[in-house]
C-alpha positions in Angstrom: 0.0 0.0 0.0 1.1 3.5 -0.7 -0.2 6.5 1.4 -0.2 9.8 -0.5 -1.4 13.3 0.4 -3.3 15.5 -2.1 -3.0 19.2 -2.4 -6.2 19.5 -0.3 -4.4 17.5 2.4 -6.8 14.5 2.0 -5.2 11.1 2.5 -5.4 8.5 -0.2 -4.4 4.9 0.2 -3.6 3.1 -3.0 -3.8 -0.7 -2.9 -1.8 -3.0 -5.2 -2.3 -6.7 -5.6 -0.4 -9.4 -7.7 -2.1 -12.7 -8.6 -1.1 -15.7 -10.6 -4.5 -16.7 -11.9 -3.5 -19.7 -14.2 -6.0 -18.7 -16.9 -8.5 -15.9 -17.2 -12.0 -17.3 -17.9 -15.3 -15.5 -17.9 -16.0 -17.0 -14.4 -12.6 -15.8 -13.0 -13.2 -12.3 -14.6 -16.4 -11.9 -12.7 -14.8 -13.1 -9.5 -11.8 -10.8 -9.9 -14.0 -7.8 -10.6 -15.8 -8.5 -7.3 -12.5 -9.0 -5.4 -11.1 -5.8 -6.8 -14.0 -3.7 -5.6 -14.5 -5.4 -2.2 -10.8 -4.9 -1.4 -10.4 -1.5 -2.9 -7.6 -2.6 -5.3 -6.3 0.2 -7.5 -3.4 -1.6 -9.2 -3.8 -5.3 -10.1 -0.9 -7.3 -11.7 -1.9 -10.6 -13.2 0.3 -13.5 -14.3 -0.5 -16.5 -16.3 -3.6 -15.0 -18.0 -3.2 -17.4 -20.9 -5.2 -15.0 -23.2 -4.1 -13.5 -26.5 -6.3 -10.4 -26.2 -8.2 -8.6 -23.5 -10.8 -5.8 -23.4 -9.2 -2.7 -21.8 -12.4 -2.2 -19.8 -12.8 -5.8 -18.6 -12.9 -4.6 -14.9 -15.2 -1.8 -13.8 -13.5 1.6 -13.4 -10.1 0.2 -14.4 -8.0 0.2 -17.6 -6.3 -3.0 -18.3 -3.1 -3.5 -20.3 -1.9 -6.9 -21.6 1.4 -8.0 -22.9 0.0 -9.8 -25.9 3.3 -11.3 -26.9 3.6 -13.3 -23.7 0.0 -14.6 -23.3 0.7 -14.2 -19.6 0.9 -10.8 -17.9 -1.6 -8.0 -17.6 -1.8 -4.8 -15.4 -5.2 -3.2 -14.5 -5.1 0.3 -13.0 -7.9 2.4 -11.6 -9.2 4.8 -14.2 -8.9 7.8 -11.8 -5.1 7.3 -11.9 -5.1 8.2 -15.6 -3.1 5.1 -16.6 -1.2 5.0 -19.9 1.1 2.4 -21.4 4.8 3.3 -21.5 5.7 1.8 -24.9 9.3 3.0 -24.6 10.0 0.4 -22.0 8.5 -2.6 -23.8 10.9 -5.5 -24.2 9.7 -8.6 -26.1 12.4 -10.7 -24.4 10.6 -10.5 -21.0 7.0 -10.8 -20.1 6.2 -7.3 -18.8 3.7 -4.5 -19.0 4.8 -0.9 -18.3 2.3 1.7 -17.2 2.4 5.3 -15.9 -0.2 6.7 -13.5 -0.9 10.0 -11.7 -2.8 11.2 -8.7 -3.8 14.9 -8.5 -1.8 15.6 -11.6 1.4 14.2 -10.0 3.1 11.1 -11.3 3.0 8.2 -8.9 4.0 5.4 -11.4 6.2 6.1 -14.3 9.6 6.2 -15.7 12.4 8.7 -15.6 14.5 9.3 -18.7 18.3 8.7 -18.7 18.8 12.5 -18.6 16.5 12.8 -15.5 18.4 10.1 -13.7 21.7 11.9 -14.3 20.3 15.2 -13.1 19.6 13.8 -9.6 
C-alpha cells in the first residue's frame, strides 16, 4: 500500500495486488471484478492469464493493459489514476507491462528518462 497526500491534504491509500491466476475465464473475470472492488484494489498485476487479447475495460472503473506477446501478464489500474502504457519500456524478451499513472496531476508510477536520472 502507498499512502499519499493530495493538495487538499486529504489522505489516499492506494492498494496494489499481484495474482497468478492460471488462466482468465469469464468466471474468473467476474470473481476478480468483485474481489477488486471489495478490497479497494487500485493496481492489479496478473500473471498466467493465458489469453491473446483482452478488453481494456474488462474490470469496472479500471483500464487493463496486456502484454499480448507473452500470453501471460496484464496490469489493471484504476481509471482515476489516468493510466497510460509506456511503450518505450516494452521489451519482447521479457513478459512485462509498463504503465504510468498519476494522482492529483502528479506522477505516482512512471519512468524517468536517462537524462532525468543523471540530473539527480
